[in-house]
C-alpha positions as a Python dict, from the first residue, in 0.01 Angstrom:
ca = {
    (1, 'M'): (0, 0, 0),
    (2, 'L'): (130, 346, -88),
    (3, 'N'): (199, 584, 197),
    (4, 'L'): (-41, 862, 93),
    (5, 'P'): (-100, 1150, 117),
    (6, 'L'): (256, 1272, 80),
    (7, 'T'): (355, 1491, 372),
    (8, 'F'): (696, 1634, 457),
    (9, 'D'): (819, 1539, 802),
    (10, 'F'): (1174, 1630, 904),
    (11, 'T'): (1129, 1558, 1273),
    (12, 'G'): (1465, 1484, 1435),
    (13, 'K'): (1669, 1608, 1140),
    (14, 'V'): (1934, 1877, 1185),
    (15, 'V'): (1925, 2122, 894),
    (16, 'V'): (2198, 2381, 835),
    (17, 'V'): (2103, 2674, 610),
    (18, 'T'): (2366, 2925, 497),
    (19, 'G'): (2254, 3268, 382),
    (20, 'A'): (1956, 3242, 617),
    (21, 'G'): (1971, 3613, 695),
    (22, 'G'): (1818, 3683, 353),
    (23, 'V'): (1451, 3655, 264),
    (24, 'L'): (1473, 3347, 39),
    (25, 'C'): (1696, 3133, 260),
    (26, 'G'): (1523, 3264, 570),
    (27, 'D'): (1197, 3123, 431),
    (28, 'M'): (1375, 2794, 359),
    (29, 'A'): (1504, 2775, 715),
    (30, 'R'): (1158, 2853, 851),
    (31, 'A'): (999, 2584, 632),
    (32, 'Y'): (1228, 2314, 769),
    (33, 'A'): (1158, 2424, 1126),
    (34, 'Q'): (784, 2410, 1063),
    (35, 'A'): (832, 2060, 920),
    (36, 'G'): (984, 1946, 1250),
    (37, 'A'): (1358, 1990, 1193),
    (38, 'K'): (1612, 2146, 1427),
    (39, 'V'): (1750, 2430, 1218),
    (40, 'A'): (2084, 2610, 1232),
    (41, 'A'): (2045, 2944, 1052),
    (42, 'L'): (2386, 3077, 938),
    (43, 'D'): (2465, 3420, 799),
    (44, 'L'): (2730, 3690, 814),
    (45, 'N'): (2448, 3917, 934),
    (46, 'E'): (2418, 3784, 1288),
    (47, 'E'): (2139, 4023, 1381),
    (48, 'A'): (1919, 3892, 1098),
    (49, 'V'): (1952, 3523, 1188),
    (50, 'L'): (1911, 3585, 1560),
    (51, 'K'): (1589, 3774, 1487),
    (52, 'L'): (1470, 3494, 1258),
    (53, 'A'): (1547, 3229, 1520),
    (54, 'E'): (1366, 3429, 1788),
    (55, 'E'): (1056, 3454, 1570),
    (56, 'V'): (1058, 3085, 1478),
    (57, 'C'): (1112, 2971, 1836),
    (58, 'A'): (827, 3196, 1950),
    (59, 'E'): (606, 3002, 1707),
    (60, 'G'): (699, 2679, 1885),
    (61, 'F'): (967, 2545, 1651),
    (62, 'I'): (1342, 2484, 1690),
    (63, 'M'): (1602, 2716, 1538),
    (64, 'K'): (1928, 2877, 1644),
    (65, 'G'): (2106, 3159, 1466),
    (66, 'Y'): (2482, 3171, 1414),
    (67, 'K'): (2715, 3431, 1268),
    (68, 'A'): (2913, 3262, 992),
    (69, 'N'): (3136, 3368, 706),
    (70, 'V'): (3111, 3102, 436),
    (71, 'L'): (3450, 3209, 297),
    (72, 'E'): (3643, 3141, 618),
    (73, 'L'): (3708, 2772, 683),
    (74, 'E'): (3823, 2815, 1044),
    (75, 'A'): (3516, 3022, 1128),
    (76, 'L'): (3292, 2757, 973),
    (77, 'E'): (3465, 2486, 1173),
    (78, 'A'): (3397, 2684, 1491),
    (79, 'V'): (3030, 2724, 1400),
    (80, 'H'): (3016, 2352, 1322),
    (81, 'Q'): (3124, 2275, 1677),
    (82, 'Q'): (2857, 2508, 1813),
    (83, 'V'): (2589, 2340, 1601),
    (84, 'L'): (2704, 1996, 1716),
    (85, 'A'): (2678, 2103, 2079),
    (86, 'D'): (2342, 2280, 2038),
    (87, 'L'): (2153, 2064, 1787),
    (88, 'G'): (2363, 1763, 1688),
    (89, 'P'): (2530, 1644, 1364),
    (90, 'C'): (2408, 1785, 1034),
    (91, 'D'): (2163, 1579, 827),
    (92, 'I'): (2079, 1834, 559),
    (93, 'L'): (2290, 2123, 431),
    (94, 'I'): (2133, 2404, 228),
    (95, 'N'): (2406, 2606, 57),
    (96, 'G'): (2208, 2926, 20),
    (97, 'A'): (2480, 3190, 54),
    (98, 'G'): (2560, 3364, -274),
    (99, 'G'): (2466, 3658, -493),
    (100, 'N'): (2574, 3902, -761),
    (101, 'N'): (2807, 4203, -737),
    (102, 'P'): (2767, 4534, -925),
    (103, 'R'): (3143, 4552, -981),
    (104, 'A'): (3115, 4239, -1198),
    (105, 'T'): (2816, 4361, -1400),
    (106, 'C'): (2807, 4542, -1736),
    (107, 'D'): (2580, 4839, -1800),
    (108, 'C'): (2505, 4743, -2161),
    (109, 'E'): (2369, 4420, -2307),
    (110, 'Y'): (2569, 4447, -2631),
    (111, 'H'): (2907, 4611, -2681),
    (112, 'H'): (2805, 4788, -3003),
    (113, 'E'): (2533, 4966, -2804),
    (114, 'A'): (2772, 5103, -2539),
    (115, 'W'): (2747, 5474, -2464),
    (116, 'E'): (2997, 5720, -2324),
    (117, 'G'): (3072, 5633, -1964),
    (118, 'C'): (2906, 5293, -1996),
    (119, 'K'): (3069, 5008, -1801),
    (120, 'T'): (3149, 4746, -2064),
    (121, 'F'): (3303, 4400, -2046),
    (122, 'F'): (3646, 4565, -2055),
    (123, 'D'): (3567, 4765, -1742),
    (124, 'L'): (3467, 4475, -1518),
    (125, 'D'): (3647, 4499, -1185),
    (126, 'Q'): (3883, 4209, -1118),
    (127, 'G'): (3827, 4230, -745),
    (128, 'G'): (3452, 4222, -793),
    (129, 'V'): (3474, 3919, -1019),
    (130, 'D'): (3707, 3740, -776),
    (131, 'F'): (3472, 3808, -483),
    (132, 'L'): (3168, 3694, -678),
    (133, 'F'): (3325, 3361, -770),
    (134, 'K'): (3447, 3307, -416),
    (135, 'L'): (3108, 3390, -265),
    (136, 'N'): (2912, 3161, -494),
    (137, 'F'): (3153, 2872, -551),
    (138, 'Q'): (3380, 2862, -248),
    (139, 'G'): (3083, 2976, -39),
    (140, 'T'): (2925, 2644, -137),
    (141, 'L'): (3238, 2428, -134),
    (142, 'L'): (3366, 2527, 213),
    (143, 'P'): (3042, 2469, 410),
    (144, 'T'): (3011, 2134, 233),
    (145, 'Q'): (3363, 2037, 339),
    (146, 'V'): (3272, 2119, 698),
    (147, 'F'): (2918, 1988, 743),
    (148, 'A'): (2922, 1689, 506),
    (149, 'K'): (3169, 1520, 742),
    (150, 'D'): (2874, 1457, 974),
    (151, 'M'): (2684, 1291, 691),
    (152, 'V'): (2976, 1066, 597),
    (153, 'E'): (2993, 943, 956),
    (154, 'K'): (2617, 879, 962),
    (155, 'K'): (2621, 728, 610),
    (156, 'S'): (2323, 942, 515),
    (157, 'G'): (2242, 1302, 438),
    (158, 'N'): (2144, 1560, 182),
    (159, 'I'): (2318, 1859, 26),
    (160, 'L'): (2108, 2113, -162),
    (161, 'N'): (2279, 2386, -365),
    (162, 'I'): (2127, 2696, -523),
    (163, 'S'): (2193, 2729, -894),
    (164, 'S'): (2013, 2968, -1131),
    (165, 'M'): (1856, 3015, -1473),
    (166, 'N'): (2187, 3179, -1565),
    (167, 'A'): (2356, 2840, -1540),
    (168, 'Y'): (2166, 2710, -1845),
    (169, 'I'): (2197, 3010, -2076),
    (170, 'P'): (2388, 3316, -1950),
    (171, 'L'): (2193, 3638, -1919),
    (172, 'T'): (2330, 3959, -2064),
    (173, 'K'): (2518, 4201, -1836),
    (174, 'I'): (2617, 3944, -1571),
    (175, 'P'): (2896, 3721, -1712),
    (176, 'A'): (3064, 3645, -1381),
    (177, 'Y'): (2744, 3558, -1195),
    (178, 'S'): (2629, 3337, -1482),
    (179, 'G'): (2965, 3158, -1484),
    (180, 'A'): (2963, 3112, -1109),
    (181, 'K'): (2615, 2958, -1110),
    (182, 'A'): (2713, 2729, -1399),
    (183, 'A'): (2996, 2615, -1174),
    (184, 'I'): (2744, 2539, -898),
    (185, 'S'): (2540, 2315, -1130),
    (186, 'N'): (2858, 2134, -1235),
    (187, 'F'): (2974, 2105, -873),
    (188, 'T'): (2636, 1960, -774),
    (189, 'Q'): (2682, 1679, -1024),
    (190, 'W'): (3041, 1627, -910),
    (191, 'L'): (2938, 1601, -545),
    (192, 'A'): (2653, 1364, -629),
    (193, 'T'): (2900, 1131, -798),
    (194, 'Y'): (3170, 1165, -535),
    (195, 'F'): (2938, 1089, -244),
    (196, 'A'): (2724, 830, -425),
    (197, 'G'): (2859, 538, -221),
    (198, 'T'): (2825, 710, 116),
    (199, 'G'): (2449, 747, 143),
    (200, 'I'): (2468, 1121, 73),
    (201, 'R'): (2262, 1274, -206),
    (202, 'C'): (2335, 1613, -364),
    (203, 'N'): (2094, 1813, -576),
    (204, 'A'): (2019, 2175, -659),
    (205, 'I'): (1732, 2403, -744),
    (206, 'A'): (1757, 2666, -1018),
    (207, 'P'): (1515, 2946, -930),
    (208, 'G'): (1364, 3155, -1202),
    (209, 'F'): (1314, 3527, -1170),
    (210, 'L'): (1199, 3647, -832),
    (211, 'V'): (1127, 3998, -711),
    (212, 'S'): (1336, 4090, -407),
    (213, 'N'): (1449, 4405, -232),
    (214, 'Q'): (1783, 4369, -412),
    (215, 'N'): (1645, 4369, -767),
    (216, 'R'): (1312, 4550, -737),
    (217, 'A'): (1450, 4874, -884),
    (218, 'L'): (1589, 4679, -1182),
    (219, 'L'): (1256, 4514, -1254),
    (220, 'F'): (1006, 4793, -1189),
    (221, 'N'): (993, 5165, -1255),
    (222, 'A'): (897, 5410, -982),
    (223, 'D'): (534, 5402, -1102),
    (224, 'G'): (520, 5023, -1070),
    (225, 'T'): (538, 4945, -1443),
    (226, 'P'): (791, 4683, -1562),
    (227, 'T'): (1129, 4805, -1683),
    (228, 'A'): (1246, 4709, -2031),
    (229, 'R'): (1454, 4424, -1885),
    (230, 'S'): (1161, 4306, -1676),
    (231, 'A'): (940, 4303, -1985),
    (232, 'K'): (1196, 4083, -2163),
    (233, 'I'): (1197, 3840, -1871),
    (234, 'L'): (819, 3810, -1864),
    (235, 'A'): (805, 3772, -2243),
    (236, 'G'): (1048, 3480, -2213),
    (237, 'T'): (855, 3311, -1932),
    (238, 'P'): (565, 3098, -2060),
    (239, 'M'): (369, 3145, -1736),
    (240, 'G'): (404, 3520, -1786),
    (241, 'R'): (490, 3606, -1428),
    (242, 'F'): (768, 3611, -1173),
    (243, 'V'): (826, 3320, -936),
    (244, 'D'): (722, 3367, -574),
    (245, 'S'): (978, 3269, -312),
    (246, 'A'): (729, 3032, -148),
    (247, 'E'): (715, 2837, -474),
    (248, 'L'): (1074, 2721, -421),
    (249, 'L'): (989, 2534, -103),
    (250, 'G'): (814, 2234, -257),
    (251, 'G'): (1114, 2145, -473),
    (252, 'L'): (1352, 2213, -186),
    (253, 'L'): (1171, 1985, 59),
    (254, 'F'): (1114, 1714, -203),
    (255, 'L'): (1479, 1691, -302),
    (256, 'T'): (1596, 1661, 59),
    (257, 'D'): (1333, 1410, 173),
    (258, 'D'): (1470, 1056, 164),
    (259, 'K'): (1121, 905, 145),
    (260, 'F'): (1025, 1078, -178),
    (261, 'S'): (1353, 1136, -362),
    (262, 'S'): (1572, 850, -243),
    (263, 'A'): (1696, 776, -597),
    (264, 'V'): (1735, 1140, -703),
    (265, 'T'): (2089, 1277, -699),
    (266, 'G'): (2288, 1506, -928),
    (267, 'V'): (1972, 1687, -1043),
    (268, 'V'): (1933, 2062, -1095),
    (269, 'L'): (1561, 2136, -1075),
    (270, 'P'): (1435, 2449, -1254),
    (271, 'I'): (1160, 2635, -1068),
    (272, 'D'): (1112, 2904, -1324),
    (273, 'G'): (765, 2933, -1470),
    (274, 'G'): (887, 2752, -1782),
    (275, 'F'): (1169, 2998, -1866),
    (276, 'A'): (1428, 2723, -1934),
    (277, 'A'): (1185, 2537, -2160),
    (278, 'Y'): (1099, 2830, -2389),
    (279, 'S'): (1294, 2895, -2711),
    (280, 'G'): (1148, 3240, -2763),
    (281, 'V'): (945, 3141, -3070),
}
């Protein structure tokens, strides 16, 4: 007999979420807590994760906030020891820390359309590009090196990385971010293969276009109408709308639930309103 209906239950699991000080990963951390997990919310912004943990605990769930720099191995090791003492060994790692950097972004979509004072490909800041790759790639690799040790010892566990639509086909203006997210998709497959015999699965989600505080001004004019770039995005999305952050949670929970996705590893799941499936014609 099938075990229906399908319900997510992470009771007893220890879930570590990096980047939990942001809205998207904060929602992910909250979802795991509401599903019964003991959640460690990590972020460089300590105030944000402490506030999140306070709110979640007040609702009757289990979460602790920790200040963590995903680019500092020794700091991550120290946080790992705190999590072990407070919650126990990690069962699920969500590598949510990442993002873009204006110093690694062009102003123009095409070089022949560049205007005077426009930041072109030739003006990209090396330091900005270096930081972006470190934040997205090493910011995924280093937490995995630290927290996956628990999973190897337990011979079970899940790693979930955050890729992007940019990983499939790079968007204009953001070459470094697109390259970094392509590296995350590749790394997800590498990890899935490397850990295949240990009981650890590794997958990723590739969110489509979401509206956040960081990109709202790029997507909407002051009067609330879509910008030209926003109009292009919506025209290339068969569902004709942006993705809501809550719509990421189903794929996230599915991929990290051993009951429902026990044979799924090395997958990058688009949650994008059909953007990756549309050729434009």
